[in-house]
C-alpha positions as CSV (number, residue, x, y, z in Angstrom):
1,M,-23.6,168.9,57.9
2,Q,-24.7,172.4,59.4
3,S,-22.5,174.0,56.5
4,N,-24.4,172.3,54.6
5,V,-28.0,173.3,56.1
6,N,-26.8,176.9,55.9
7,G,-25.7,176.7,52.3
8,R,-29.1,175.8,51.3
9,A,-30.9,178.4,53.3
10,K,-28.8,180.9,51.7
11,S,-29.5,179.5,48.4
12,T,-33.7,179.8,49.2
13,R,-33.0,182.7,50.4
14,T,-30.9,184.2,47.0
15,S,-33.7,182.4,44.8
16,A,-36.5,184.0,46.5
17,V,-35.0,187.6,46.1
18,A,-34.5,186.7,43.0
19,A,-38.5,186.0,42.5
20,A,-39.0,188.6,44.2
21,V,-37.7,191.3,41.7
22,P,-39.9,191.8,38.6
23,E,-38.3,190.6,35.5
24,K,-36.5,193.6,33.4
25,R,-39.6,194.6,30.7
26,R,-38.3,193.9,27.6
27,R,-38.0,197.0,25.3
28,Q,-40.5,197.0,22.3
29,S,-39.4,197.6,18.8
30,P,-40.7,200.8,16.9
31,D,-43.0,198.1,15.1
32,E,-43.8,196.8,18.4
33,R,-45.3,200.0,19.9
34,R,-46.7,201.3,16.9
35,A,-49.0,198.2,16.8
36,Q,-49.5,198.5,20.3
37,I,-51.1,202.1,20.1
38,I,-53.0,200.9,17.4
39,R,-54.7,198.4,19.5
40,E,-55.1,200.9,22.2
41,S,-56.7,203.8,20.2
42,I,-59.2,201.2,18.9
43,N,-60.6,200.2,22.4
44,F,-60.3,203.8,23.0
45,F,-61.9,205.2,20.3
46,S,-64.3,203.0,20.0
47,E,-65.4,203.4,23.8
48,H,-65.0,207.3,24.0
49,G,-65.5,208.2,20.0
50,F,-63.0,210.7,18.0
51,A,-63.7,213.0,20.3
52,G,-61.9,211.6,22.8
53,S,-58.5,213.5,23.8
54,T,-54.6,212.3,22.9
55,H,-53.7,213.3,26.8
56,D,-56.4,210.5,28.1
57,L,-55.1,208.5,25.0
58,A,-52.0,208.1,26.3
59,K,-52.4,208.0,29.8
60,Q,-54.7,204.4,28.9
61,I,-51.7,203.1,26.8
62,G,-49.3,204.3,29.5
63,V,-46.8,206.5,27.0
64,T,-46.8,209.9,26.8
65,Q,-48.0,212.1,24.4
66,P,-44.8,213.4,22.4
67,L,-43.8,209.5,22.7
68,M,-47.1,208.6,20.9
69,F,-46.4,211.4,18.5
70,R,-42.8,210.1,17.1
71,Y,-45.2,207.4,15.7
72,F,-47.9,209.0,14.7
73,E,-47.9,212.8,13.3
74,S,-51.3,214.2,14.2
75,K,-54.4,212.5,15.8
76,D,-55.4,212.3,12.5
77,D,-52.8,210.5,11.3
78,L,-53.4,208.0,14.0
79,I,-57.4,208.0,13.1
80,D,-56.1,207.0,9.5
81,A,-54.0,204.1,11.2
82,V,-56.8,203.2,12.8
83,F,-59.1,203.0,9.8
84,D,-56.5,201.0,8.1
85,A,-56.7,198.2,11.0
86,V,-60.2,198.0,11.5
87,F,-61.9,198.9,7.9
88,T,-58.9,198.3,5.6
89,Q,-57.2,195.7,6.2
90,R,-60.5,193.4,7.2
91,W,-61.5,194.0,3.6
92,D,-61.6,190.8,1.9
93,S,-60.7,191.4,-1.7
94,Q,-62.6,188.4,-2.9
95,W,-66.3,190.2,-2.1
96,P,-66.6,192.3,-5.2
97,K,-65.5,189.5,-7.4
98,L,-67.8,187.3,-5.4
99,I,-70.7,190.1,-6.4
100,R,-69.9,189.8,-9.9
101,D,-69.2,185.9,-10.2
102,R,-72.3,184.9,-12.6
103,S,-71.0,181.3,-12.7
104,L,-73.5,181.2,-9.8
105,P,-77.4,182.5,-9.0
106,L,-77.4,186.0,-7.6
107,R,-79.0,184.8,-4.5
108,E,-76.3,182.4,-3.7
109,R,-74.1,184.8,-4.3
110,L,-75.5,187.6,-1.8
111,V,-75.9,185.0,0.7
112,R,-72.0,183.8,1.0
113,F,-71.5,187.7,0.9
114,Y,-73.1,188.4,3.7
115,N,-72.1,185.4,5.7
116,S,-68.7,186.3,5.6
117,Y,-68.7,190.0,5.6
118,L,-71.4,189.9,8.7
119,K,-68.3,188.1,10.8
120,V,-66.0,190.9,10.0
121,V,-67.9,193.8,10.8
122,F,-70.4,192.6,13.8
123,N,-68.4,193.1,16.2
124,R,-68.4,196.0,19.0
125,D,-65.0,197.6,18.1
126,W,-66.4,197.9,14.1
127,M,-69.8,199.2,14.7
128,R,-68.9,201.3,17.6
129,L,-66.1,202.9,15.6
130,Y,-68.0,203.2,12.5
131,V,-71.2,205.0,14.4
132,F,-68.7,207.5,16.0
133,A,-66.9,208.3,12.8
134,G,-70.8,209.0,11.4
135,L,-71.3,211.3,14.4
136,S,-68.0,213.2,14.5
137,G,-67.5,213.8,10.9
138,V,-64.5,212.4,10.4
139,E,-63.4,211.0,6.9
140,I,-63.1,207.5,7.5
141,N,-66.5,206.8,7.6
142,R,-67.4,208.8,4.3
143,R,-64.4,206.7,2.7
144,Y,-66.0,203.6,3.7
145,F,-69.0,204.6,1.9
146,R,-67.7,205.2,-0.9
147,I,-65.6,201.6,-0.8
148,L,-69.0,199.9,0.1
149,E,-70.9,202.3,-2.8
150,Q,-68.1,201.3,-5.5
151,R,-67.0,198.0,-4.9
152,I,-70.6,195.9,-3.9
153,L,-73.1,198.1,-3.8
154,M,-73.4,199.6,-7.3
155,P,-71.8,196.4,-8.8
156,L,-75.1,194.8,-7.3
157,C,-76.8,197.0,-9.0
158,E,-75.6,195.7,-11.8
159,E,-75.9,192.1,-11.5
160,L,-79.8,193.1,-10.6
161,R,-80.1,194.1,-14.1
162,A,-78.5,191.2,-15.8
163,E,-79.9,188.5,-13.5
164,Y,-83.4,189.6,-14.7
165,R,-82.2,190.2,-18.6
166,M,-83.5,194.1,-18.0
167,A,-81.4,196.7,-20.0
168,S,-77.8,197.1,-18.8
169,A,-76.1,200.2,-17.4
170,V,-74.0,201.1,-20.3
171,D,-77.4,201.5,-22.3
172,I,-79.5,202.7,-19.0
173,P,-77.2,204.0,-16.4
174,I,-78.0,203.0,-12.9
175,T,-80.6,205.4,-11.0
176,E,-80.1,206.8,-7.6
177,D,-83.1,205.1,-7.0
178,E,-81.9,202.1,-7.3
179,L,-78.9,202.5,-5.7
180,D,-80.7,203.6,-2.8
181,Y,-83.1,200.8,-2.9
182,V,-79.8,198.6,-2.8
183,W,-78.7,200.8,0.2
184,S,-82.1,200.1,1.8
185,F,-81.9,196.2,1.5
186,H,-77.9,196.4,3.0
187,G,-78.8,198.8,5.9
188,G,-82.1,196.1,7.2
189,I,-79.3,193.5,7.3
190,F,-76.6,195.9,9.2
191,Y,-78.9,197.5,11.0
192,H,-78.9,194.3,13.1
193,G,-75.4,194.9,13.9
194,I,-75.9,198.3,15.0
195,R,-78.5,197.6,17.7
196,R,-76.5,194.5,19.0
197,C,-72.4,195.7,18.7
198,A,-73.1,199.4,19.1
199,F,-76.1,200.5,21.0
200,G,-76.3,197.2,23.3
201,T,-80.2,197.2,22.6
202,S,-83.1,195.0,21.4
203,T,-81.4,191.7,20.5
204,D,-78.5,190.0,22.1
205,H,-78.5,187.1,19.3
206,E,-76.7,186.9,16.2
207,L,-78.5,187.4,12.8
208,S,-80.2,184.1,12.2
209,Q,-79.6,182.1,8.9
210,T,-83.2,182.0,8.2
211,V,-83.8,186.1,8.6
212,L,-80.3,186.6,6.6
213,D,-82.1,184.0,3.8
214,V,-85.6,185.2,4.2
215,T,-84.4,189.1,3.8
216,I,-82.4,188.1,0.7
217,D,-85.3,186.5,-0.8
218,A,-87.4,188.9,-0.1
219,F,-85.2,191.6,-1.8
220,I,-84.1,189.6,-4.9
221,N,-88.0,188.9,-5.5
222,A,-89.2,192.8,-5.6
223,A,-86.1,193.8,-7.2
224,P,-87.8,193.1,-10.9
225,H,-90.8,195.0,-10.4
226,A,-88.7,197.7,-8.2
227,I,-86.4,198.0,-10.9
228,G,-88.6,198.6,-14.0
229,R,-90.3,201.1,-12.1
230,F,-87.3,203.0,-11.2
231,T,-86.2,203.0,-14.7
232,A,-89.3,203.7,-16.0
233,K,-89.4,207.1,-13.8
234,T,-86.3,208.2,-15.7
235,H,-87.6,207.3,-19.0
236,R,-90.8,209.8,-18.1
237,S,-88.4,212.2,-17.1
């Protein structure tokens, strides 16, 4: 009987000791380590901007700088990976197709596009990285501008012409004023996310569907007159 009691006590002590010893951490694969560095870099740069030091970044991740640079040749290389993860991989290839889909009224295309687009960009990391990139002068901001302008905004200029049976871009090239007009429309919607997600001021709520609808309606209704003025100005000059 005493032997059984001693045996159970010994077993209990052994189990307690085993539980107290932390389980050995599984070694991460190179792909897992690289993905972890990118995730932590997104958090770090969205908090401190792109001027933040790689020394502080490595410390936050819990790795050494030499280890970090085994996966990325330079800080610029790491920033490119962040751009790819946040901006490129979240870009929906259906967006440009939607803007040009003339089987739908233009208003419906814009409502669908912005409902989808804002779900991607209206978050803290995306907005703060976008703002910091512009302030720091890093290439990723200009690169995203080019993508947005070439794939969405310039096609939207052409679709506005088609919607109102105006001269095509082949006959009269899209003017700088038209592109600025479309940028102003897009920027007005986009700035709600800047205020809420990047600056944390002015608003703590999502952009309502009513505000989005009214903004799109105002833009589309004003477009024929605006484009007419822009193209007439081109003819005069």
